[in-house]
Steps between C-alpha positions, in 0.01 A plus 500: 500500500500271793818480718549143379566611145785755582838376382844649488463623146175680558632660819797628302273650236297665769807653670614638165167664451513701815561861388809681636418789725595843376544833677477804274551754774801721477774495772403855594129402560604200719735713699237759558252231620751360744584843645122568541441160682467588872593145599860574380545824693628549848624142533719465808800258449487192714755501780522126526684276254239297312735279316316176538176608323711679238680176417172316460354781299792500260460122446126560434570768257743277326230235464257757361762625261540148357130408501347807332725520189446133444120542508522800268747363251352157440732286717350152556370405836789275565753783506260724700440247767863392523616872533229574748581190703869577510431862607261377766774272630745790501246712688447224752879458544537866552226502762658201674852645502375841606330367814777259593718762662255583778477817715800501723782455230512733203722337235735724310312415176187669640668794666453868425760694304711592803497131606572349153872466579708458816782674320448856390612430150409133446179298456607141499171328561371150503191325613527448879799626685756731334821304499720808556699685760357803663742797468510808726333731254195284505467541869381861489162516673511138623623298801657163421364193678711195426372146577613146425211337313495122450435300192532122544766529775701754299517847665473793263568852639239750390514875544156657545469871459252669726399863428644736766158646549368161608785443740459846649127433552573162674798615719479871522844674540660176615739334246406130514772231508483151347298355780241770488458484126477117519229514770298762311525379142597126477140390554389711217708334233307248287791268449300243301379769247864571441585132443653424838405276794278633776785534757471836671444634763700268713311282759617705793563869592777734374631775730796729524700671769855624549631155470350445161206296352357210698269241341286313757364181338168352588504147645342345188718670242581288188861600444669194640313216324809420304859619459387667166232697676744629753725620223214665322394672824849620578562638145169677505581668836843605361342657193223671693722662762812547299577830675546319831824314601296218637147416605426342840264205476306409825220275596190625695684467826781720391753220477698434173265329253542118476490339154466122480759469233782722646407564862515854633520778251552815709575739203527521126784703365445698174777340293584624140237401245735346242498509125195626307337296228170487305227305669180398313196431708211267410283783358767561237634830644866539556662677797844551637606276785833420676646161510624478858691176455797704352759656729722698265827632646458851344267694253706402195441124566141578564449667159663206326262257681208679334591323182476152668208251487512281807140418548174492309351757735699803375592630158835677446461873444827541312544303171760231528684630186541853650876543576535762762771636733404619849715775645467549869574845638812555698300758692152650462191315409503473115547158337570484127376214283660516158392275217793369295294501182225775441191374674179610316196486734271537197566138418313407821134532581447831682377329815802269509738790447338704773522205738861440411596858583286512816628159617860620472424815685316304777785243531759769522290683760559207732865639519385860518626565153364691204558374148629654176447289185756561228504391131133440493247668277128527429367454852123484556307824552582684821861383537799724441802291473739792505390564850572288816197305607376624831460260804152345468262551782374142451385233248158430341327830548121531497254764615301411812164648449276499815119541524373844576 
């Protein structure tokens, strides 16, 4: 029959006539053949994580699983082609997403088992950055490197965790400070792959001595093109060198740096961050970020402000309907937040619930206070509300995976 005379009905009849394959061998016979196959013996497990091909292979298997039964059971060519097309699209999307992350930044979603969570008992994951606080128990085996990344003039503090073995190889027995970590690792962060602007490293040099950190700016730096760019630069410096009381800013001659909008800017003081909110980037990922426009008088006011919406940039972390009482300690470092009505975290999305708890902990940490939540139930996995939340080591944790 010529190809011109094929039609849908004839193709359907032909597909139905294809015999179904049968395998009459017993399971014992199959097992014996597999054990005898030399190709399956003495296989050494791969030491590298081959997660990208595995994802594509899974999508391909899914396509085959849809295609073969359709051919065998008489499904028409429309359903076969549609299913195959959808599976191919899924495979292509998997390939694209797999290769997006690049070499230098290993996102949590692709991490090995020990890297799947920045908290020992919690795996609150999302595509992109993990919108969570990094607690002390997650620090074992890592060195924290905090940096103020920039997204459309908004500064977001991010805590990169670098394996101690890598830091030891780079610095030997010397314990590096903020300036040393910045000079060594800032250039290796693919900011755009994480959904941020290409901002670091600074156009200049960073050094440290007994007097603290000094940032010497190059003559053609772009940080004074407008008042907004100066604010972004200053907030980025504050977040990056938060362990310093202030950062000296100099020009190439050693004199205080001059900014067209404000004149001389001899130093940048590391002021308190403010109140933490949820911040959604253009790539759809949500992180935790402080709104620095607030200047609360004390920690209780700061927690109450977390329910407020004052700008379209930030989303409140605490629902407006949550009635709570904040009790500041007369002494010690434990602050108690008690909900007047039982607060059920299960009514929230797990990610939102985790961000709410972490945002409270990060905001309280500005006042060197730990938090105890009372009259709250069903927290997301990894949180024990009967315990006092430890002081976070930083916000928005992510593993920094380096080549080699």
